[in-house]
C-alpha positions in Angstrom: 105.9 98.2 118.1 108.5 96.5 120.3 108.4 92.9 120.8 110.2 91.9 123.9 110.5 88.2 124.0 108.6 85.1 123.7 105.8 85.2 126.4 104.8 81.8 126.0 104.1 79.0 123.5 100.9 76.8 123.4 100.7 73.5 122.2 97.7 71.6 120.9 97.6 68.1 122.2 95.4 64.9 122.4 95.6 64.8 126.3 96.7 67.9 128.0 97.0 66.0 131.4 99.0 63.3 129.9 101.6 65.7 128.3 101.9 67.7 131.4 102.6 64.8 133.3 105.5 63.9 131.2 106.8 67.6 131.0 106.6 67.9 134.7 108.1 64.3 135.6 110.8 64.2 133.0 111.6 68.0 132.2 111.0 69.7 135.9 108.0 71.8 134.7 105.4 72.5 137.1 101.4 73.0 136.6 100.8 76.7 137.8 97.3 77.1 136.5 94.4 75.7 134.3 91.2 76.5 132.6 88.5 75.2 130.9 84.6 75.8 130.3 84.2 76.6 134.0 86.6 79.6 133.4 85.1 80.7 130.1 87.3 78.5 127.7 84.8 76.8 125.8 85.1 73.4 124.4 88.8 73.0 125.6 90.8 72.2 128.8 94.2 74.2 129.1 96.9 73.9 131.6 99.7 76.3 132.5 103.1 74.9 132.8 106.2 77.1 134.2 109.8 76.6 134.7 112.4 79.6 135.0 111.1 82.3 132.5 109.3 79.5 130.3 105.5 79.6 130.1 103.8 76.5 128.4 100.1 76.1 127.8 99.0 72.9 126.9 95.1 72.9 125.1 93.2 69.9 124.4 89.9 70.5 122.5 86.6 68.8 124.2 84.5 69.1 121.2 85.2 67.8 117.6 85.2 71.4 116.1 87.5 73.1 118.5 90.7 74.4 116.7 92.7 72.1 118.9 91.1 69.2 118.0 91.4 69.8 114.2 94.8 70.7 114.7 95.8 67.5 116.5 93.7 65.4 113.8 95.9 67.1 111.1 99.3 67.6 112.5 99.6 65.6 115.9 100.7 67.2 119.2 102.4 70.5 118.5 103.1 74.2 118.7 100.1 76.1 117.5 100.8 79.3 119.1 103.9 81.3 119.7 102.9 84.2 121.8 105.0 87.5 121.7 105.3 90.1 124.5 104.5 93.5 123.4 104.2 97.0 124.9 100.6 97.8 123.5 98.5 94.9 122.2 96.2 97.1 120.5 98.8 98.9 118.6 100.7 96.1 117.5 97.7 94.3 116.3 96.7 97.2 114.2 100.2 97.8 112.8 100.7 93.9 112.0 97.3 93.8 110.4 98.1 96.8 108.4 101.6 95.3 107.3 100.0 92.3 106.1 99.2 89.7 108.7 95.6 88.3 108.8 93.7 89.1 111.8 92.6 86.1 114.0 91.5 87.7 117.2 90.9 91.6 118.1 92.3 92.8 121.3 90.7 91.7 124.3 91.2 92.6 128.2 91.4 90.2 131.3 91.6 92.2 134.5 91.7 90.9 138.0 92.7 93.4 140.9 96.2 95.1 139.9 96.4 92.4 137.0 95.5 93.4 133.5 96.5 91.3 130.3 95.5 92.5 126.7 95.8 89.7 124.1 95.0 89.6 120.3 96.1 87.1 117.7 97.4 87.3 114.1 98.6 84.8 111.4 102.1 83.5 111.5 102.8 80.6 109.1 100.8 77.7 108.1 98.6 76.8 111.1 100.7 78.6 113.6 99.4 81.9 115.1 101.0 84.6 116.9 99.4 85.8 120.3 100.2 89.4 121.3 100.5 89.5 124.9 100.6 92.9 126.9 101.1 92.5 130.7 100.5 94.8 133.6 100.7 94.0 137.3 101.9 90.9 139.3 103.9 88.4 137.2 102.1 85.5 139.1 99.1 86.2 136.9 98.7 84.7 133.5 95.2 85.3 131.8 93.3 86.7 134.6 89.7 84.9 134.7 90.6 82.4 132.0 93.6 80.6 133.4 93.3 80.4 137.2 96.6 80.4 138.5 97.3 77.9 141.6 100.1 78.3 144.2 103.8 77.1 143.3 105.0 74.0 144.6 107.3 75.2 147.6 109.4 71.9 147.2 110.5 72.5 143.6 113.1 75.2 143.6 115.3 73.6 141.1 115.3 75.5 137.6 117.0 73.1 135.0 115.8 75.3 132.1 115.7 79.0 132.0 114.4 80.4 128.8 113.1 79.6 125.3 116.3 80.3 123.1 114.8 79.9 119.6 112.1 78.0 117.7 113.1 75.9 114.7 110.5 75.9 111.8 110.4 73.5 108.8 108.9 74.8 105.5 108.2 73.1 102.2 110.7 73.6 99.4 110.1 77.1 98.0 108.7 78.5 101.4 112.1 79.4 103.1 112.4 83.2 101.1 108.7 84.1 101.5 108.4 82.8 105.1 111.6 85.0 106.1 110.2 87.9 104.0 107.0 87.8 105.7 108.5 88.0 109.1 110.9 90.7 107.9 108.0 92.8 106.3 105.2 92.5 108.8 107.0 91.8 112.2 110.0 94.1 111.3 112.4 91.1 112.1 116.0 90.9 110.4 117.6 88.2 108.8 120.8 87.4 110.9 122.1 84.1 109.2 121.9 81.8 106.1 123.5 78.6 105.3 122.9 75.9 102.7 124.0 72.5 104.5 124.9 69.5 102.7 125.0 66.1 104.5 125.3 62.7 102.8 123.3 63.4 99.8 120.9 65.6 101.6 120.5 69.2 101.2 118.9 72.0 103.1 118.7 75.8 103.2 118.3 77.8 106.4 117.8 81.3 107.3 117.5 82.8 110.7 115.1 85.8 111.7 115.2 87.7 114.5 113.5 90.4 116.3 115.0 94.1 116.7 115.0 93.2 120.7 116.9 90.1 119.6 114.9 87.9 121.9 112.6 86.2 119.4 114.7 84.0 117.1 113.1 81.7 114.3 115.4 79.2 112.5 113.7 78.8 109.1 114.7 75.5 107.3 113.5 73.9 103.7 114.6 70.8 102.2 116.6 71.0 99.0 114.3 69.1 96.3 117.3 68.3 93.9 118.7 66.1 96.7 118.0 62.8 98.4 115.2 63.4 100.8 116.0 63.4 104.5 114.8 64.4 107.9 113.0 67.6 106.9 111.2 66.0 104.3 110.0 63.5 106.9 108.8 66.1 109.2 106.9 67.8 106.5 105.1 64.5 105.7 104.4 63.3 109.0 103.3 66.9 110.3 101.4 67.6 107.1 103.0 70.9 106.2 105.2 73.4 107.9 105.5 73.7 111.7 107.8 74.1 114.6 110.2 71.1 114.4 111.8 71.9 117.9 111.7 74.3 120.7 115.2 74.8 122.2 115.4 75.8 125.7 118.5 77.6 127.1 120.0 76.4 130.5 123.0 77.8 132.6 124.5 74.5 133.3 123.8 71.9 130.3 125.9 69.0 132.0 123.8 69.2 135.0 120.7 69.6 133.1 121.3 66.8 130.8 122.3 64.5 133.5 119.4 65.2 135.4 117.1 65.1 132.6 118.6 61.9 131.5 118.2 60.3 135.0 114.2 61.3 134.7 113.9 59.3 131.7 114.5 61.9 128.9 115.9 60.1 125.8 118.4 62.2 123.8 119.6 61.4 120.4 122.8 59.4 120.3 126.4 60.9 119.3 129.0 58.5 118.1 131.9 58.4 120.2 134.3 59.1 117.6 132.6 62.8 117.3 134.6 63.7 120.2 138.1 62.3 118.9 138.5 65.5 116.9 136.6 67.9 118.8 139.1 69.9 120.6 140.9 70.3 117.2 137.7 71.5 115.8 136.4 74.0 118.2 139.7 74.6 120.5 139.8 74.5 124.3 136.7 73.2 126.0 134.9 75.0 128.7 133.4 71.7 129.9 135.4 68.3 130.7 135.7 66.4 127.7 134.6 63.0 129.3 131.5 64.6 130.5 130.5 65.8 127.2 131.3 62.3 125.7 129.3 60.3 128.4 126.2 62.7 128.0 126.5 63.1 124.1 126.6 66.9 124.5 127.5 68.6 121.0 129.9 71.8 121.0 130.4 74.3 118.3 132.3 77.7 118.2 131.5 80.9 116.4 133.4 84.2 116.5 131.8 85.0 120.0 132.3 81.9 121.9 131.1 78.3 122.3 127.6 76.6 122.0 127.0 73.3 123.8 123.5 71.5 122.9 121.8 68.3 122.5 118.6 67.1 121.0 115.9 64.9 122.4 114.3 62.2 120.7 110.7 63.1 119.6 108.0 62.8 122.1 105.2 61.8 119.6 104.6 58.8 117.5 104.8 60.9 114.4 108.2 61.6 115.4 107.6 65.3 114.5 108.2 67.8 117.6 111.3 67.4 119.6 113.2 69.5 122.3 116.6 71.0 122.3 118.8 71.9 125.3 121.3 74.5 124.7 124.0 76.6 126.7 125.5 79.6 125.3 128.9 80.5 126.4 129.3 83.6 124.2 128.1 82.1 120.9 125.4 83.7 118.7 125.0 81.3 115.9 123.3 77.6 116.1 125.8 75.1 115.9 125.4 74.1 112.2 128.8 72.9 112.3 127.8 70.2 114.6 125.7 68.8 111.6 128.5 68.1 109.5 130.9 66.9 112.1 128.2 64.4 113.4 127.9 63.1 109.9 131.8 62.7 109.7 131.8 60.9 113.1 129.1 58.6 112.0 131.0 57.7 108.7 134.2 56.9 110.7 132.6 55.0 113.2 130.7 52.7 110.4 134.0 52.4 108.5 135.9 51.2 111.8 138.6 54.0 111.8 
């Protein structure tokens, strides 16, 4: 089984049109297709958004017993499906179920002219499922017959965001090891990183698992119940259990992307000015102007392979659960964990007046 990458993510939301308006206006996505009862998607309305290589489906339930309606009632708006591109959906489905995944939907084919898409679904973690997607034919099509693709907007060629870099997943205390093992045993992922992070009386454990292709990466995080409750505990409470805490979108130029997104109304988490006072001492020569990074609040970290530039948005939701990350990799392969400690130390200096 070859998992080539994240084909798309599907969010279950209370109002697909409203969410699409925000993502298009603020983040530069375009609505490229839609489906509903008229296309055979009973009890739901779905919109397809695209930008660069990123595909997002927004689905709202139209009836009380639709899974999207129940998901939103329990969790609020959030990522319900992480779809994985595969070479052979039927074979992948059989292998994953044989490895211990729960079957959700058997393989089905969607065909139109030269386009053929086969999809199936298996369990992931908590209420998040994995759709297996096998594609043949024109890339323009998404789910022939179910999602009607519209023409691209010829006046919107700018691609601020290019790809889905990774998904960060919060699990309750005690759930980290079995979740990582599930992806290793069932999906053939391997663990590439683990770390315990201690910040201001809070503690969290993390493991990173990745597909053999290296194109699907999940950062798994659990709180340390022996330390003071923090943001991971808040997420688990407000989300009512495990879920995708944030999705990281990769960009080729984070300075341009963040400047543009901020002009469009995206609100980013603030970074204390003092964070930048020791930045070059911590990470060495910067590949971007320090003044620009300070102005925008972009964080920088370094690993053995290069630098990582990143910034996090405020949550889009009243529950303060799902948020987004913008990330640019200049050789770095890890995930900026050094920024957590550096940010905390900078905030302490700011509060103490140093």
